[in-house]
C-alpha positions in Angstrom: 1.8 14.4 -32.7 -1.6 16.0 -32.1 -1.6 19.0 -29.9 -4.6 20.0 -27.8 -5.4 23.0 -25.6 -6.6 22.2 -22.1 -8.2 24.9 -20.0 -8.3 24.3 -16.2 -10.4 26.7 -14.1 -9.1 26.5 -10.5 -5.4 26.0 -9.9 -5.7 24.6 -6.3 -4.8 21.1 -5.1 -7.2 19.3 -7.5 -6.9 21.4 -10.6 -3.1 21.7 -10.2 -2.7 18.0 -9.7 -4.9 17.2 -12.8 -2.7 19.6 -14.8 0.5 17.9 -13.7 -1.0 14.5 -14.6 -1.9 15.7 -18.1 1.6 17.1 -18.6 3.1 13.8 -17.6 1.6 11.8 -20.4 0.9 14.7 -22.9 3.9 17.1 -22.6 2.9 18.6 -26.0 -0.5 19.7 -24.8 -0.9 23.4 -24.0 -2.4 23.9 -20.6 -4.1 27.2 -19.8 -5.3 28.1 -16.3 -7.7 30.4 -14.5 -7.5 31.4 -10.8 -8.7 34.4 -9.0 -5.8 34.4 -6.6 -2.6 36.1 -7.9 -0.5 33.9 -5.7 -1.9 30.6 -7.0 -1.4 31.8 -10.6 2.2 32.8 -9.9 2.9 29.5 -8.2 1.3 27.5 -11.0 3.4 29.3 -13.6 6.6 29.0 -11.6 6.1 25.3 -11.1 5.2 24.7 -14.7 1.8 23.5 -13.8 0.3 25.6 -16.6 1.7 27.4 -19.6 -0.4 30.5 -19.2 -2.7 31.8 -16.5 -5.4 34.4 -16.2 -7.8 35.9 -13.7 -10.5 36.4 -16.4 -12.4 33.2 -16.8 -13.7 34.1 -20.2 -10.3 34.8 -21.7 -9.1 31.3 -22.5 -12.4 29.4 -22.8 -12.8 29.9 -26.6 -9.3 28.5 -27.2 -9.9 25.2 -25.4 -10.5 21.7 -26.7 -11.2 20.6 -23.1 -12.4 22.7 -20.2 -12.1 21.3 -16.7 -13.9 23.2 -14.0 -12.0 22.5 -10.7 -13.8 25.1 -8.6 -16.5 24.9 -5.9 -19.9 23.6 -6.9 -21.7 27.0 -6.9 -18.9 28.5 -9.0 -19.0 25.6 -11.4 -22.6 26.2 -12.1 -22.0 30.0 -12.5 -19.2 29.2 -15.0 -21.5 27.0 -17.0 -23.8 30.0 -17.4 -20.9 32.1 -18.6 -19.8 29.3 -21.1 -23.3 29.2 -22.5 -22.8 32.8 -23.9 -19.2 32.3 -25.2 -18.1 31.3 -28.7 -16.6 27.9 -27.9 -15.0 25.4 -30.2 -17.3 22.9 -31.7 -17.4 19.6 -29.7 -15.4 21.1 -26.9 -15.4 18.7 -23.9 -16.5 20.3 -20.6 -16.2 18.5 -17.3 -15.8 19.3 -13.6 -14.3 18.0 -10.4 -17.1 18.5 -7.9 -17.9 16.2 -5.0 -21.6 16.1 -5.8 -22.9 15.4 -9.3 -26.7 15.7 -9.8 -26.9 19.5 -9.5 -23.9 19.9 -11.8 -25.2 17.5 -14.5 -28.6 19.2 -14.3 -27.0 22.6 -14.7 -25.0 21.5 -17.7 -28.1 20.1 -19.4 -30.0 23.3 -18.7 -27.4 25.9 -19.7 -25.3 24.1 -22.3 -27.7 22.0 -24.3 -28.1 24.6 -27.1 -24.3 24.5 -27.8 -22.4 21.9 -29.7 -20.4 20.7 -26.7 -19.8 17.4 -24.9 -20.3 17.4 -21.1 -19.7 14.7 -18.5 -19.6 15.1 -14.8 -16.4 14.0 -13.0 -15.4 13.4 -9.4 -11.7 12.6 -8.7 -11.9 10.9 -5.3 -8.7 12.0 -3.7 -7.6 14.9 -1.7 -5.3 16.2 1.0 -5.4 18.6 4.0 -3.1 20.8 2.0 -4.5 23.5 -0.4 -3.5 25.7 -3.2 -1.3 25.4 -6.2 1.7 24.8 -3.9 0.2 21.5 -2.8 -0.4 20.1 -6.4 0.9 16.6 -6.7 1.3 14.5 -9.9 0.6 11.4 -7.8 -2.4 12.6 -5.9 -4.9 10.4 -7.9 -2.7 7.3 -8.2 -5.0 4.2 -7.8 -7.9 6.5 -6.7 -11.3 6.3 -8.2 -11.9 8.9 -10.9 -15.7 8.8 -11.4 -17.5 9.9 -14.5 -21.2 10.7 -14.4 -22.6 10.9 -18.0 -25.2 13.4 -19.1 -27.5 13.8 -22.1 -24.6 15.9 -23.5 -22.2 13.0 -23.3 -21.3 11.4 -26.7 -20.1 7.8 -27.1 -16.5 8.9 -27.3 -16.5 11.6 -24.6 -15.4 9.5 -21.7 -12.8 7.5 -23.6 -11.3 10.8 -24.8 -11.2 12.0 -21.2 -9.6 8.8 -20.0 -6.9 9.2 -22.7 -6.4 12.8 -21.6 -6.1 11.9 -17.9 -4.0 8.8 -18.3 -1.1 10.4 -16.6 -3.1 10.6 -13.3 -2.8 6.8 -13.0 -6.3 6.8 -11.6 -9.0 4.1 -11.8 -11.8 5.3 -14.1 -15.4 4.3 -13.5 -18.8 5.4 -14.6 -21.9 5.8 -12.5 -25.3 7.6 -12.7 -25.1 11.1 -11.2 -28.0 10.5 -8.8 -26.6 7.2 -7.6 -23.2 8.8 -7.1 -24.7 11.4 -4.8 -26.6 8.7 -2.8 -23.4 6.6 -2.4 -21.2 9.5 -1.4 -23.8 10.8 1.0 -23.2 7.6 3.0 -19.4 7.2 2.7 -18.2 10.8 2.5 -20.8 13.5 3.3 -22.4 12.0 6.4 -19.1 11.0 8.0 -18.0 14.7 7.9 -21.2 15.6 9.7 -20.6 12.9 12.3 -17.0 14.0 12.8 -17.9 17.7 13.2 -20.7 16.7 15.6 -18.4 14.6 17.7 -16.0 17.6 17.9 -18.8 20.0 18.9 -20.1 17.6 21.5 -16.6 17.0 23.0 -15.8 20.7 23.0 -19.0 21.5 25.0 -18.4 18.5 27.3 -14.9 19.6 27.9 -16.2 22.9 29.4 -17.5 20.9 32.3 -15.0 18.0 32.3 -11.6 19.5 31.6 -9.8 16.2 31.2 -11.8 15.5 28.1 -9.4 17.4 25.9 -6.4 15.9 27.5 -7.6 12.3 27.1 -8.8 12.7 23.5 -6.6 10.5 21.4 -6.6 7.1 19.7 -10.0 6.3 18.2 -11.4 9.8 18.9 -8.6 11.4 17.0 -9.0 9.1 14.0 -12.8 9.6 13.9 -12.5 13.4 14.1 -9.6 14.1 11.8 -11.9 15.2 9.0 -13.5 17.7 11.2 -10.6 20.0 10.1 -11.9 20.1 6.6 -12.7 23.5 4.9 -16.1 24.7 6.1 -17.1 26.5 2.9 -16.5 23.4 0.7 -18.6 21.2 3.0 -21.4 23.8 3.2 -21.6 23.7 -0.6 -21.5 19.9 -0.7 -24.3 19.4 1.9 -26.6 22.0 0.3 -26.1 20.4 -3.1 -27.0 16.9 -1.9 -29.7 17.8 0.7 -32.1 14.9 0.2 -29.6 12.1 0.3 -27.7 13.6 3.3 -30.9 14.2 5.3 -31.9 10.6 4.6 -28.6 9.3 6.1 -29.0 11.5 9.2 -32.5 10.2 9.8 -31.3 6.6 9.3 -28.5 7.1 11.8 -30.8 8.5 14.4 -32.8 5.3 14.3 -29.6 3.2 14.7 -28.5 5.3 17.7 -32.0 4.8 19.2 -31.6 1.0 18.7 -28.3 0.7 20.5 -29.6 3.0 23.3 -32.5 0.7 23.8 -30.1 -2.3 24.0 -28.1 -0.5 26.7 -31.3 0.5 28.6 -32.5 -3.1 28.6 -29.1 -4.5 29.7 -29.2 -6.7 26.6 -25.7 -8.1 26.7 -26.2 -10.4 23.8 -27.8 -7.7 21.6 -24.9 -5.3 22.3 -22.3 -8.0 21.4 -24.1 -8.7 18.1 -24.3 -5.0 17.4 -20.5 -4.7 17.6 -19.8 -8.0 15.9 -22.0 -7.1 12.9 -20.1 -3.8 12.6 -16.8 -5.6 12.8 -17.8 -8.2 10.2 -19.2 -5.6 7.8 -16.0 -3.6 8.0 -13.9 -6.6 7.1 -16.1 -7.3 4.1 -15.9 -3.7 2.7 -13.0 -2.6 0.4 -12.1 0.2 2.8 -8.4 -0.5 2.3 -8.6 -0.6 -1.5 -9.1 1.9 -4.3 -10.0 0.7 -7.7 -9.5 -2.9 -6.6 -5.8 -2.2 -5.8 -4.5 -2.1 -2.2 -4.0 1.5 -1.2 -3.8 1.5 2.5 0.0 1.9 2.6 0.3 2.4 6.4 3.0 1.0 8.6 2.6 0.8 12.4 5.7 0.6 14.6 5.6 0.0 18.4 8.3 2.4 19.7 9.6 2.9 23.2 9.4 6.4 24.8 13.0 7.2 24.3 14.8 10.3 23.0 15.4 10.4 19.2 13.6 7.1 18.5 11.5 8.7 15.7 14.6 10.3 14.2 16.4 6.9 14.1 13.5 5.3 12.2 13.2 8.2 9.8 17.0 8.0 9.1 16.5 4.3 8.2 13.9 5.4 5.6 16.0 8.1 4.0 15.2 8.2 0.3 11.7 6.7 0.8 8.7 8.9 -0.1 6.6 9.4 2.9 3.0 10.8 2.8 2.6 11.4 6.5 3.5 10.3 10.0 1.4 10.2 13.2 2.9 9.7 16.6 0.2 8.1 18.6 1.7 8.1 22.1 -0.8 9.9 24.3 -2.7 8.0 27.0 -0.9 4.7 26.6 -0.9 2.3 29.4 2.6 0.9 28.9 6.0 2.2 27.8 5.2 1.9 24.1 3.7 4.3 21.7 2.6 3.7 18.1 4.3 5.4 15.2 2.1 5.4 12.0 3.9 6.0 8.8 2.0 6.4 5.5 3.5 5.8 2.0 2.5 6.6 -1.5 2.8 3.0 -2.8 3.2 -0.6 -1.7 6.9 -0.8 -2.8 7.9 1.9 -0.4 5.8 0.3 2.3 7.5 -3.1 1.9 10.9 -1.5 1.8 10.2 0.4 5.1 9.0 -2.8 6.8 12.1 -4.6 5.8 14.5 -1.9 6.9 12.9 -1.3 10.3 12.6 -5.0 11.0 16.3 -5.6 10.1 17.7 -2.7 12.0 15.5 -2.6 15.1 13.7 -5.0 17.4 10.5 -2.9 17.3 7.2 -4.6 16.4 6.2 -3.7 12.9 2.6 -4.1 11.7 0.9 -3.6 8.3 -2.9 -3.1 8.5 
């Protein structure tokens, strides 16, 4: 069986999860890792995420058949400059895991074009609020889009080789032009983070004069601002590497806010109704609850009474089922019921949970 050496720079959530996915389908491959943090290297070695680890990026690069740069965007570009001066294997495949692609593809074409390498940009569209090697999860990318953005350094076989390498991630592979990737993600990923952070900043300032703001903040506000807890450094890098597209989305949104403000100013009841109805219909038509054409919104909602130990009783029913997260949405309700939201890794666990809770309780169970 052919053996390959894979070098992953960055042993955090993304890099560590990629390594675990590779090991699942290719246990004979040797996986080398780089991380500046001693703790992450130690955890990666203890968990068997990598076979060897270093804090010197240059050390393992010449040994690799594939190099995966799972580090922040600026560091990815800095590492490309370093790779340009190293004695790498002929036809080594180099890829990354950045959230923006155009700057990275341009850097690869600028710094690596003189070498006999293959480069393709990559963006695995999955993540978690958890960080570091300790959070690495072999199932992180299951059914998620894993996007490839080809460059002038991408050979005909480059992407198929990467798909074979990453088969253990169980992701949905797709190709898209780097510039178009950045335009699309500016709308559905980058701008929403700006909006979420702005809502939190606004509410925080408003709460200084209206103290009940913080107490009443729940439901839709909580859901819209969850991503405001994202890591600031990462999002600074993302926005500055996709400036034009993000600024375009901000400008467009300002115009839309002005439009609805005018409808309110004019007491245009019909116009306001159509404004919300259009949004509702558009959301229904979008594949928000799907990844790669496969249902992936594995969320169960249970109306539960405000009684002692009710959550523990439900969790006991689900013993042995893999849970991703639970949310207890019980603040500010107008009746005696709260909503328990339980998230699962797959549809099988979701269906099992629905069956068990329905059979053993009289609580209303909903799948959305």
